[in-house]
A tleap script that builds the chain and sets N, CA, C and O, in Angstrom:
source leaprc.protein.ff14SB
mol = sequence {
  NGLN VAL GLN LEU VAL GLU SER GLY GLY GLY
  LEU VAL GLN ALA GLY GLY SER LEU ARG LEU
  SER CYS VAL ALA SER GLY ARG THR ILE SER
  THR SER LEU MET GLY TRP PHE ARG GLN ALA
  PRO GLY GLN GLU ARG GLU PHE VAL GLY ARG
  VAL ASN SER ASN GLY ILE ILE THR SER TYR
  ALA ASP SER VAL LYS GLY ARG PHE THR ILE
  SER ARG ASP ASN ALA LYS ASN THR VAL PHE
  LEU GLN MET ASN SER LEU LYS PRO GLU ASP
  THR ALA VAL TYR TYR CYS ALA ARG PHE ARG
  ASN PHE GLY THR ALA SER THR SER VAL ALA
  ASP TRP GLY GLN GLY THR GLN VAL THR VAL
  SER CSER
}
set mol.1.N position { -97.945 29.149 -20.151 }
set mol.1.CA position { -98.473 30.420 -20.592 }
set mol.1.C position { -97.324 31.314 -21.032 }
set mol.1.O position { -96.220 31.238 -20.494 }
set mol.2.N position { -97.598 32.159 -22.011 }
set mol.2.CA position { -96.580 33.054 -22.529 }
set mol.2.C position { -96.915 34.483 -22.114 }
set mol.2.O position { -98.084 34.864 -22.060 }
set mol.3.N position { -95.898 35.256 -21.827 }
set mol.3.CA position { -96.072 36.683 -21.532 }
set mol.3.C position { -95.701 37.479 -22.779 }
set mol.3.O position { -94.668 37.225 -23.399 }
set mol.4.N position { -96.536 38.431 -23.139 }
set mol.4.CA position { -96.335 39.251 -24.330 }
set mol.4.C position { -96.210 40.713 -23.916 }
set mol.4.O position { -97.048 41.226 -23.174 }
set mol.5.N position { -95.170 41.378 -24.392 }
set mol.5.CA position { -94.938 42.779 -24.049 }
set mol.5.C position { -94.769 43.585 -25.329 }
set mol.5.O position { -93.846 43.350 -26.109 }
set mol.6.N position { -95.681 44.547 -25.535 }
set mol.6.CA position { -95.626 45.406 -26.710 }
set mol.6.C position { -94.821 46.669 -26.425 }
set mol.6.O position { -94.699 47.105 -25.280 }
set mol.7.N position { -94.279 47.241 -27.488 }
set mol.7.CA position { -93.604 48.538 -27.413 }
set mol.7.C position { -93.684 49.185 -28.783 }
set mol.7.O position { -94.031 48.546 -29.775 }
set mol.8.N position { -93.353 50.480 -28.813 }
set mol.8.CA position { -93.291 51.186 -30.078 }
set mol.8.C position { -94.446 52.120 -30.358 }
set mol.8.O position { -94.441 52.824 -31.367 }
set mol.9.N position { -95.440 52.140 -29.479 }
set mol.9.CA position { -96.549 53.059 -29.688 }
set mol.9.C position { -96.133 54.503 -29.458 }
set mol.9.O position { -95.034 54.780 -28.977 }
set mol.10.N position { -97.027 55.414 -29.809 }
set mol.10.CA position { -96.734 56.824 -29.612 }
set mol.10.C position { -97.672 57.699 -30.392 }
set mol.10.O position { -98.714 57.258 -30.878 }
set mol.11.N position { -97.280 58.965 -30.505 }
set mol.11.CA position { -98.059 59.970 -31.222 }
set mol.11.C position { -97.405 60.232 -32.577 }
set mol.11.O position { -96.200 60.465 -32.661 }
set mol.12.N position { -98.208 60.190 -33.626 }
set mol.12.CA position { -97.694 60.411 -34.976 }
set mol.12.C position { -98.723 61.203 -35.774 }
set mol.12.O position { -99.924 61.107 -35.518 }
set mol.13.N position { -98.255 61.975 -36.729 }
set mol.13.CA position { -99.161 62.719 -37.589 }
set mol.13.C position { -99.749 61.805 -38.661 }
set mol.13.O position { -99.147 60.798 -39.033 }
set mol.14.N position { -100.912 62.164 -39.143 }
set mol.14.CA position { -101.542 61.413 -40.229 }
set mol.14.C position { -100.581 61.317 -41.411 }
set mol.14.O position { -99.919 62.288 -41.778 }
set mol.15.N position { -100.523 60.125 -41.995 }
set mol.15.CA position { -99.597 59.871 -43.086 }
set mol.15.C position { -98.263 59.300 -42.633 }
set mol.15.O position { -97.468 58.836 -43.450 }
set mol.16.N position { -98.025 59.336 -41.342 }
set mol.16.CA position { -96.763 58.846 -40.807 }
set mol.16.C position { -96.751 57.344 -40.584 }
set mol.16.O position { -97.687 56.632 -40.949 }
set mol.17.N position { -95.668 56.883 -39.975 }
set mol.17.CA position { -95.473 55.447 -39.759 }
set mol.17.C position { -95.039 55.179 -38.326 }
set mol.17.O position { -94.430 56.019 -37.662 }
set mol.18.N position { -95.378 53.974 -37.876 }
set mol.18.CA position { -94.902 53.468 -36.600 }
set mol.18.C position { -94.644 51.975 -36.749 }
set mol.18.O position { -95.265 51.306 -37.575 }
set mol.19.N position { -93.732 51.465 -35.950 }
set mol.19.CA position { -93.461 50.034 -35.926 }
set mol.19.C position { -93.617 49.531 -34.492 }
set mol.19.O position { -92.886 49.944 -33.592 }
set mol.20.N position { -94.567 48.647 -34.301 }
set mol.20.CA position { -94.778 48.048 -32.993 }
set mol.20.C position { -94.028 46.721 -32.901 }
set mol.20.O position { -93.903 45.988 -33.882 }
set mol.21.N position { -93.536 46.436 -31.710 }
set mol.21.CA position { -92.877 45.164 -31.447 }
set mol.21.C position { -93.600 44.446 -30.322 }
set mol.21.O position { -94.190 45.075 -29.443 }
set mol.22.N position { -93.549 43.143 -30.358 }
set mol.22.CA position { -94.137 42.307 -29.310 }
set mol.22.C position { -93.125 41.213 -28.991 }
set mol.22.O position { -92.851 40.339 -29.813 }
set mol.23.N position { -92.576 41.280 -27.781 }
set mol.23.CA position { -91.596 40.285 -27.352 }
set mol.23.C position { -92.282 39.281 -26.431 }
set mol.23.O position { -92.966 39.657 -25.479 }
set mol.24.N position { -92.091 38.017 -26.726 }
set mol.24.CA position { -92.692 36.950 -25.929 }
set mol.24.C position { -91.656 36.332 -24.999 }
set mol.24.O position { -90.479 36.220 -25.341 }
set mol.25.N position { -92.115 35.938 -23.828 }
set mol.25.CA position { -91.258 35.238 -22.875 }
set mol.25.C position { -92.070 34.138 -22.198 }
set mol.25.O position { -93.301 34.155 -22.220 }
set mol.26.N position { -91.376 33.202 -21.608 }
set mol.26.CA position { -92.044 32.112 -20.909 }
set mol.26.C position { -92.110 30.829 -21.719 }
set mol.26.O position { -92.074 29.730 -21.165 }
set mol.27.N position { -92.206 30.973 -23.016 }
set mol.27.CA position { -92.186 29.820 -23.909 }
set mol.27.C position { -91.968 30.341 -25.328 }
set mol.27.O position { -92.172 31.523 -25.605 }
set mol.28.N position { -91.564 29.468 -26.197 }
set mol.28.CA position { -91.377 29.874 -27.586 }
set mol.28.C position { -92.720 30.090 -28.265 }
set mol.28.O position { -93.699 29.404 -27.975 }
set mol.29.N position { -92.746 31.061 -29.180 }
set mol.29.CA position { -93.950 31.299 -29.978 }
set mol.29.C position { -93.740 30.848 -31.409 }
set mol.29.O position { -94.552 31.148 -32.284 }
set mol.30.N position { -92.650 30.125 -31.654 }
set mol.30.CA position { -92.277 29.786 -33.023 }
set mol.30.C position { -93.299 28.888 -33.729 }
set mol.30.O position { -93.327 28.841 -34.958 }
set mol.31.N position { -94.124 28.188 -32.981 }
set mol.31.CA position { -95.136 27.322 -33.587 }
set mol.31.C position { -96.532 27.918 -33.479 }
set mol.31.O position { -97.517 27.272 -33.836 }
set mol.32.N position { -96.616 29.146 -32.989 }
set mol.32.CA position { -97.920 29.771 -32.739 }
set mol.32.C position { -98.312 30.741 -33.833 }
set mol.32.O position { -97.473 31.405 -34.441 }
set mol.33.N position { -99.612 30.804 -34.063 }
set mol.33.CA position { -100.203 31.844 -34.896 }
set mol.33.C position { -100.234 33.111 -34.039 }
set mol.33.O position { -100.794 33.108 -32.943 }
set mol.34.N position { -99.633 34.188 -34.538 }
set mol.34.CA position { -99.519 35.421 -33.766 }
set mol.34.C position { -100.147 36.583 -34.527 }
set mol.34.O position { -100.246 36.550 -35.754 }
set mol.35.N position { -100.566 37.600 -33.797 }
set mol.35.CA position { -101.148 38.723 -34.497 }
set mol.35.C position { -101.429 39.901 -33.601 }
set mol.35.O position { -100.914 39.993 -32.487 }
set mol.36.N position { -102.257 40.807 -34.101 }
set mol.36.CA position { -102.560 42.055 -33.420 }
set mol.36.C position { -104.046 42.362 -33.474 }
set mol.36.O position { -104.729 42.076 -34.458 }
set mol.37.N position { -104.525 42.951 -32.391 }
set mol.37.CA position { -105.855 43.532 -32.295 }
set mol.37.C position { -105.701 44.985 -31.894 }
set mol.37.O position { -104.614 45.408 -31.499 }
set mol.38.N position { -106.765 45.746 -31.989 }
set mol.38.CA position { -106.776 47.112 -31.491 }
set mol.38.C position { -108.135 47.434 -30.913 }
set mol.38.O position { -109.151 46.830 -31.255 }
set mol.39.N position { -108.113 48.421 -30.013 }
set mol.39.CA position { -109.352 48.849 -29.378 }
set mol.39.C position { -109.343 50.350 -29.206 }
set mol.39.O position { -108.505 50.904 -28.493 }
set mol.40.N position { -110.278 51.000 -29.861 }
set mol.40.CA position { -110.444 52.442 -29.743 }
set mol.40.C position { -111.410 52.733 -28.597 }
set mol.40.O position { -112.198 51.864 -28.222 }
set mol.41.N position { -111.362 53.940 -28.036 }
set mol.41.CA position { -112.262 54.286 -26.928 }
set mol.41.C position { -113.725 54.069 -27.289 }
set mol.41.O position { -114.200 54.545 -28.321 }
set mol.42.N position { -114.426 53.350 -26.434 }
set mol.42.CA position { -115.837 53.109 -26.658 }
set mol.42.C position { -116.155 52.059 -27.703 }
set mol.42.O position { -117.319 51.815 -28.020 }
set mol.43.N position { -115.114 51.440 -28.236 }
set mol.43.CA position { -115.305 50.432 -29.286 }
set mol.43.C position { -114.887 49.052 -28.789 }
set mol.43.O position { -114.153 48.921 -27.810 }
set mol.44.N position { -115.366 48.037 -29.479 }
set mol.44.CA position { -114.939 46.682 -29.169 }
set mol.44.C position { -113.536 46.431 -29.721 }
set mol.44.O position { -113.096 47.080 -30.670 }
set mol.45.N position { -112.859 45.488 -29.110 }
set mol.45.CA position { -111.543 45.111 -29.610 }
set mol.45.C position { -111.721 44.427 -30.968 }
set mol.45.O position { -112.564 43.545 -31.129 }
set mol.46.N position { -110.903 44.857 -31.948 }
set mol.46.CA position { -111.060 44.328 -33.292 }
set mol.46.C position { -109.763 43.738 -33.824 }
set mol.46.O position { -108.665 44.181 -33.487 }
set mol.47.N position { -109.924 42.736 -34.654 }
set mol.47.CA position { -108.812 42.061 -35.305 }
set mol.47.C position { -108.129 43.005 -36.283 }
set mol.47.O position { -108.789 43.687 -37.068 }
set mol.48.N position { -106.789 43.038 -36.229 }
set mol.48.CA position { -106.002 43.826 -37.176 }
set mol.48.C position { -105.352 42.908 -38.206 }
set mol.48.O position { -105.469 43.148 -39.408 }
set mol.49.N position { -104.673 41.868 -37.754 }
set mol.49.CA position { -104.023 40.956 -38.666 }
set mol.49.C position { -103.265 39.892 -37.917 }
set mol.49.O position { -103.146 39.943 -36.693 }
set mol.50.N position { -102.747 38.918 -38.663 }
set mol.50.CA position { -101.977 37.862 -38.025 }
set mol.50.C position { -101.021 37.235 -39.028 }
set mol.50.O position { -101.123 37.441 -40.238 }
set mol.51.N position { -100.086 36.459 -38.480 }
set mol.51.CA position { -99.064 35.807 -39.292 }
set mol.51.C position { -98.929 34.367 -38.831 }
set mol.51.O position { -99.034 34.075 -37.640 }
set mol.52.N position { -98.695 33.465 -39.783 }
set mol.52.CA position { -98.571 32.063 -39.396 }
set mol.52.C position { -97.193 31.806 -38.789 }
set mol.52.O position { -96.370 32.716 -38.687 }
set mol.53.N position { -96.954 30.576 -38.393 }
set mol.53.CA position { -95.776 30.277 -37.589 }
set mol.53.C position { -94.460 30.545 -38.310 }
set mol.53.O position { -93.482 30.936 -37.672 }
set mol.54.N position { -94.413 30.344 -39.625 }
set mol.54.CA position { -93.146 30.557 -40.330 }
set mol.54.C position { -93.056 31.931 -40.979 }
set mol.54.O position { -92.083 32.238 -41.667 }
set mol.55.N position { -94.061 32.743 -40.760 }
set mol.55.CA position { -94.022 34.115 -41.236 }
set mol.55.C position { -94.387 34.310 -42.690 }
set mol.55.O position { -94.270 35.422 -43.207 }
set mol.56.N position { -94.818 33.278 -43.353 }
set mol.56.CA position { -95.085 33.374 -44.786 }
set mol.56.C position { -96.514 33.812 -45.085 }
set mol.56.O position { -96.746 34.593 -46.008 }
set mol.57.N position { -97.460 33.319 -44.318 }
set mol.57.CA position { -98.869 33.594 -44.588 }
set mol.57.C position { -99.389 34.642 -43.610 }
set mol.57.O position { -99.283 34.490 -42.393 }
set mol.58.N position { -99.949 35.700 -44.168 }
set mol.58.CA position { -100.527 36.762 -43.347 }
set mol.58.C position { -101.963 37.037 -43.783 }
set mol.58.O position { -102.350 36.752 -44.916 }
set mol.59.N position { -102.730 37.589 -42.875 }
set mol.59.CA position { -104.072 38.052 -43.209 }
set mol.59.C position { -104.340 39.329 -42.437 }
set mol.59.O position { -103.812 39.526 -41.342 }
set mol.60.N position { -105.170 40.205 -43.015 }
set mol.60.CA position { -105.389 41.525 -42.439 }
set mol.60.C position { -106.861 41.906 -42.518 }
set mol.60.O position { -107.602 41.432 -43.378 }
set mol.61.N position { -107.254 42.761 -41.611 }
set mol.61.CA position { -108.561 43.382 -41.708 }
set mol.61.C position { -108.581 44.299 -42.922 }
set mol.61.O position { -107.552 44.866 -43.288 }
set mol.62.N position { -109.741 44.449 -43.547 }
set mol.62.CA position { -109.841 45.288 -44.737 }
set mol.62.C position { -109.417 46.727 -44.457 }
set mol.62.O position { -108.890 47.404 -45.339 }
set mol.63.N position { -109.644 47.189 -43.243 }
set mol.63.CA position { -109.362 48.586 -42.899 }
set mol.63.C position { -107.871 48.908 -42.896 }
set mol.63.O position { -107.496 50.077 -42.980 }
set mol.64.N position { -107.016 47.891 -42.802 }
set mol.64.CA position { -105.579 48.143 -42.738 }
set mol.64.C position { -104.817 47.512 -43.898 }
set mol.64.O position { -103.611 47.717 -44.041 }
set mol.65.N position { -105.513 46.757 -44.711 }
set mol.65.CA position { -104.857 46.039 -45.811 }
set mol.65.C position { -104.150 47.019 -46.739 }
set mol.65.O position { -104.725 48.029 -47.146 }
set mol.66.N position { -102.905 46.712 -47.069 }
set mol.66.CA position { -102.116 47.569 -47.940 }
set mol.66.C position { -101.344 48.642 -47.201 }
set mol.66.O position { -100.467 49.283 -47.779 }
set mol.67.N position { -101.658 48.848 -45.925 }
set mol.67.CA position { -100.960 49.865 -45.115 }
set mol.67.C position { -100.158 49.236 -43.979 }
set mol.67.O position { -99.093 49.735 -43.615 }
set mol.68.N position { -100.664 48.152 -43.427 }
set mol.68.CA position { -100.016 47.500 -42.292 }
set mol.68.C position { -99.379 46.185 -42.746 }
set mol.68.O position { -99.890 45.501 -43.633 }
set mol.69.N position { -98.250 45.852 -42.114 }
set mol.69.CA position { -97.558 44.601 -42.415 }
set mol.69.C position { -97.121 43.929 -41.112 }
set mol.69.O position { -96.482 44.547 -40.260 }
set mol.70.N position { -97.473 42.673 -40.981 }
set mol.70.CA position { -97.055 41.891 -39.813 }
set mol.70.C position { -95.923 40.966 -40.214 }
set mol.70.O position { -95.968 40.326 -41.265 }
set mol.71.N position { -94.905 40.903 -39.362 }
set mol.71.CA position { -93.791 39.996 -39.589 }
set mol.71.C position { -93.355 39.430 -38.242 }
set mol.71.O position { -93.846 39.840 -37.190 }
set mol.72.N position { -92.426 38.481 -38.296 }
set mol.72.CA position { -91.970 37.872 -37.053 }
set mol.72.C position { -90.522 37.429 -37.190 }
set mol.72.O position { -90.025 37.156 -38.282 }
set mol.73.N position { -89.863 37.368 -36.031 }
set mol.73.CA position { -88.501 36.849 -35.944 }
set mol.73.C position { -88.535 35.780 -34.855 }
set mol.73.O position { -88.448 36.093 -33.667 }
set mol.74.N position { -88.660 34.533 -35.258 }
set mol.74.CA position { -88.806 33.459 -34.277 }
set mol.74.C position { -87.547 33.269 -33.439 }
set mol.74.O position { -87.622 32.821 -32.295 }
set mol.75.N position { -86.404 33.605 -33.999 }
set mol.75.CA position { -85.161 33.486 -33.231 }
set mol.75.C position { -85.156 34.441 -32.041 }
set mol.75.O position { -84.510 34.183 -31.025 }
set mol.76.N position { -85.887 35.551 -32.182 }
set mol.76.CA position { -85.967 36.544 -31.106 }
set mol.76.C position { -87.313 36.501 -30.391 }
set mol.76.O position { -87.598 37.338 -29.534 }
set mol.77.N position { -88.134 35.521 -30.751 }
set mol.77.CA position { -89.446 35.385 -30.103 }
set mol.77.C position { -90.246 36.688 -30.174 }
set mol.77.O position { -90.877 37.098 -29.200 }
set mol.78.N position { -90.207 37.323 -31.332 }
set mol.78.CA position { -90.757 38.670 -31.493 }
set mol.78.C position { -91.646 38.750 -32.737 }
set mol.78.O position { -91.372 38.137 -33.768 }
set mol.79.N position { -92.711 39.522 -32.598 }
set mol.79.CA position { -93.627 39.803 -33.699 }
set mol.79.C position { -93.671 41.320 -33.897 }
set mol.79.O position { -93.573 42.082 -32.936 }
set mol.80.N position { -93.818 41.746 -35.146 }
set mol.80.CA position { -93.808 43.170 -35.464 }
set mol.80.C position { -95.092 43.567 -36.196 }
set mol.80.O position { -95.725 42.755 -36.871 }
set mol.81.N position { -95.449 44.831 -36.040 }
set mol.81.CA position { -96.538 45.417 -36.818 }
set mol.81.C position { -96.028 46.737 -37.384 }
set mol.81.O position { -95.882 47.721 -36.659 }
set mol.82.N position { -95.762 46.746 -38.682 }
set mol.82.CA position { -95.347 47.969 -39.371 }
set mol.82.C position { -96.596 48.671 -39.874 }
set mol.82.O position { -97.376 48.100 -40.637 }
set mol.83.N position { -96.782 49.911 -39.442 }
set mol.83.CA position { -97.968 50.671 -39.804 }
set mol.83.C position { -97.558 51.890 -40.611 }
set mol.83.O position { -96.847 52.762 -40.112 }
set mol.84.N position { -98.000 51.950 -41.848 }
set mol.84.CA position { -97.700 53.063 -42.738 }
set mol.84.C position { -98.986 53.799 -43.111 }
set mol.84.O position { -100.090 53.285 -42.929 }
set mol.85.N position { -98.819 54.988 -43.626 }
set mol.85.CA position { -99.966 55.806 -44.063 }
set mol.85.C position { -101.036 55.856 -42.984 }
set mol.85.O position { -102.216 55.632 -43.256 }
set mol.86.N position { -100.624 56.148 -41.778 }
set mol.86.CA position { -101.556 56.125 -40.648 }
set mol.86.C position { -102.621 57.209 -40.774 }
set mol.86.O position { -102.375 58.301 -41.285 }
set mol.87.N position { -103.807 56.867 -40.291 }
set mol.87.CA position { -104.963 57.751 -40.327 }
set mol.87.C position { -105.444 58.000 -38.895 }
set mol.87.O position { -105.188 57.185 -38.008 }
set mol.88.N position { -106.131 59.104 -38.666 }
set mol.88.CA position { -106.662 59.356 -37.316 }
set mol.88.C position { -107.526 58.195 -36.803 }
set mol.88.O position { -107.539 57.917 -35.604 }
set mol.89.N position { -108.231 57.533 -37.688 }
set mol.89.CA position { -109.088 56.419 -37.273 }
set mol.89.C position { -108.298 55.173 -36.863 }
set mol.89.O position { -108.883 54.200 -36.388 }
set mol.90.N position { -106.982 55.197 -37.041 }
set mol.90.CA position { -106.135 54.107 -36.544 }
set mol.90.C position { -105.804 54.288 -35.061 }
set mol.90.O position { -105.207 53.404 -34.447 }
set mol.91.N position { -106.184 55.417 -34.493 }
set mol.91.CA position { -105.923 55.673 -33.080 }
set mol.91.C position { -106.608 54.624 -32.206 }
set mol.91.O position { -107.821 54.431 -32.283 }
set mol.92.N position { -105.818 53.955 -31.380 }
set mol.92.CA position { -106.335 52.867 -30.541 }
set mol.92.C position { -105.211 52.335 -29.664 }
set mol.92.O position { -104.044 52.687 -29.838 }
set mol.93.N position { -105.582 51.491 -28.731 }
set mol.93.CA position { -104.596 50.679 -28.021 }
set mol.93.C position { -104.408 49.409 -28.839 }
set mol.93.O position { -105.379 48.740 -29.192 }
set mol.94.N position { -103.176 49.085 -29.132 }
set mol.94.CA position { -102.867 47.919 -29.952 }
set mol.94.C position { -102.358 46.789 -29.053 }
set mol.94.O position { -101.481 46.985 -28.212 }
set mol.95.N position { -102.932 45.611 -29.257 }
set mol.95.CA position { -102.625 44.456 -28.432 }
set mol.95.C position { -102.004 43.341 -29.263 }
set mol.95.O position { -102.501 42.997 -30.336 }
set mol.96.N position { -100.926 42.791 -28.761 }
set mol.96.CA position { -100.337 41.599 -29.346 }
set mol.96.C position { -101.129 40.393 -28.873 }
set mol.96.O position { -101.623 40.368 -27.746 }
set mol.97.N position { -101.248 39.385 -29.743 }
set mol.97.CA position { -102.077 38.233 -29.407 }
set mol.97.C position { -101.450 36.939 -29.899 }
set mol.97.O position { -100.889 36.877 -30.993 }
set mol.98.N position { -101.556 35.908 -29.070 }
set mol.98.CA position { -101.209 34.547 -29.495 }
set mol.98.C position { -102.516 33.778 -29.643 }
set mol.98.O position { -103.267 33.622 -28.680 }
set mol.99.N position { -102.777 33.303 -30.841 }
set mol.99.CA position { -104.049 32.672 -31.150 }
set mol.99.C position { -104.086 31.213 -30.707 }
set mol.99.O position { -103.068 30.522 -30.713 }
set mol.100.N position { -105.292 30.754 -30.320 }
set mol.100.CA position { -105.504 29.362 -29.978 }
set mol.100.C position { -106.109 28.594 -31.157 }
set mol.100.O position { -106.055 27.365 -31.201 }
set mol.101.N position { -106.686 29.334 -32.113 }
set mol.101.CA position { -107.269 28.689 -33.296 }
set mol.101.C position { -107.246 29.680 -34.453 }
set mol.101.O position { -106.648 30.751 -34.345 }
set mol.102.N position { -107.889 29.331 -35.546 }
set mol.102.CA position { -107.826 30.150 -36.752 }
set mol.102.C position { -108.939 31.187 -36.846 }
set mol.102.O position { -109.120 31.797 -37.900 }
set mol.103.N position { -109.679 31.395 -35.781 }
set mol.103.CA position { -110.687 32.440 -35.782 }
set mol.103.C position { -110.073 33.819 -35.644 }
set mol.103.O position { -108.883 33.951 -35.361 }
set mol.104.N position { -110.892 34.855 -35.846 }
set mol.104.CA position { -110.417 36.236 -35.722 }
set mol.104.C position { -111.116 36.990 -34.600 }
set mol.104.O position { -110.905 38.191 -34.436 }
set mol.105.N position { -111.930 36.310 -33.840 }
set mol.105.CA position { -112.588 36.943 -32.708 }
set mol.105.C position { -111.659 36.956 -31.497 }
set mol.105.O position { -110.691 36.199 -31.425 }
set mol.106.N position { -111.979 37.834 -30.548 }
set mol.106.CA position { -111.163 37.905 -29.333 }
set mol.106.C position { -111.127 36.570 -28.602 }
set mol.106.O position { -110.141 36.250 -27.937 }
set mol.107.N position { -112.188 35.799 -28.721 }
set mol.107.CA position { -112.256 34.496 -28.063 }
set mol.107.C position { -111.296 33.473 -28.668 }
set mol.107.O position { -111.085 32.399 -28.104 }
set mol.108.N position { -110.717 33.813 -29.818 }
set mol.108.CA position { -109.743 32.931 -30.456 }
set mol.108.C position { -108.326 33.133 -29.928 }
set mol.108.O position { -107.393 32.450 -30.351 }
set mol.109.N position { -108.174 34.079 -29.000 }
set mol.109.CA position { -106.853 34.429 -28.478 }
set mol.109.C position { -106.590 33.729 -27.157 }
set mol.109.O position { -107.414 33.752 -26.243 }
set mol.110.N position { -105.408 33.100 -27.077 }
set mol.110.CA position { -105.008 32.406 -25.849 }
set mol.110.C position { -104.269 33.331 -24.890 }
set mol.110.O position { -104.432 33.229 -23.674 }
set mol.111.N position { -103.456 34.234 -25.439 }
set mol.111.CA position { -102.653 35.137 -24.609 }
set mol.111.C position { -102.654 36.538 -25.207 }
set mol.111.O position { -102.587 36.710 -26.424 }
set mol.112.N position { -102.731 37.542 -24.323 }
set mol.112.CA position { -102.739 38.957 -24.711 }
set mol.112.C position { -101.542 39.678 -24.106 }
set mol.112.O position { -101.064 39.334 -23.025 }
set mol.113.N position { -101.073 40.686 -24.834 }
set mol.113.CA position { -100.159 41.634 -24.243 }
set mol.113.C position { -100.938 42.685 -23.478 }
set mol.113.O position { -102.168 42.654 -23.435 }
set mol.114.N position { -100.209 43.623 -22.870 }
set mol.114.CA position { -100.864 44.658 -22.061 }
set mol.114.C position { -101.351 45.822 -22.903 }
set mol.114.O position { -102.150 46.632 -22.433 }
set mol.115.N position { -100.887 45.917 -24.130 }
set mol.115.CA position { -101.324 46.969 -25.039 }
set mol.115.C position { -100.373 48.152 -25.085 }
set mol.115.O position { -99.685 48.454 -24.111 }
set mol.116.N position { -100.347 48.810 -26.221 }
set mol.116.CA position { -99.562 50.034 -26.398 }
set mol.116.C position { -100.408 51.039 -27.167 }
set mol.116.O position { -101.066 50.693 -28.148 }
set mol.117.N position { -100.382 52.289 -26.708 }
set mol.117.CA position { -101.240 53.329 -27.290 }
set mol.117.C position { -100.628 53.879 -28.578 }
set mol.117.O position { -99.443 54.207 -28.638 }
set mol.118.N position { -101.460 53.967 -29.586 }
set mol.118.CA position { -101.099 54.628 -30.844 }
set mol.118.C position { -102.094 55.754 -31.060 }
set mol.118.O position { -103.305 55.532 -31.075 }
set mol.119.N position { -101.578 56.957 -31.226 }
set mol.119.CA position { -102.424 58.119 -31.458 }
set mol.119.C position { -101.981 58.800 -32.739 }
set mol.119.O position { -100.811 59.151 -32.896 }
set mol.120.N position { -102.929 58.984 -33.658 }
set mol.120.CA position { -102.641 59.607 -34.943 }
set mol.120.C position { -103.379 60.937 -34.999 }
set mol.120.O position { -104.608 60.978 -34.936 }
set mol.121.N position { -102.630 62.012 -35.118 }
set mol.121.CA position { -103.231 63.340 -35.162 }
set mol.121.C position { -103.490 63.766 -36.599 }
set mol.121.O position { -102.764 63.392 -37.520 }
set mol.122.N position { -104.535 64.551 -36.765 }
set mol.122.CA position { -104.897 64.987 -38.122 }
set mol.122.C position { -104.197 66.271 -38.493 }
set mol.122.O position { -104.386 66.780 -39.598 }
savepdb mol mol.pdb
quit
């Protein structure tokens, strides 16, 4: 099992940017599909995006496409989520995820981080 620890969350004004990091320990994630989910208060956890093992292929939810970018550094066992042009509706707890398959549902995730809060003020 791998342990995932997120960092980089915080409070930002609408239109601003944040960069989240997810450091993995316990095993290498270099062969794993990795990504991010988020969960707003009272809402279900939703898929944000993911990146394949070599960092070349990415996919994103329509709500963040063109604003968010996922990347990875396998040498550092780390995945990143660059968030630009943030909106108040992006406010949520963001979770790093290691996928077990190519689905986008929460049930497709093998390992979760503890989450980091992102708050976007209007």
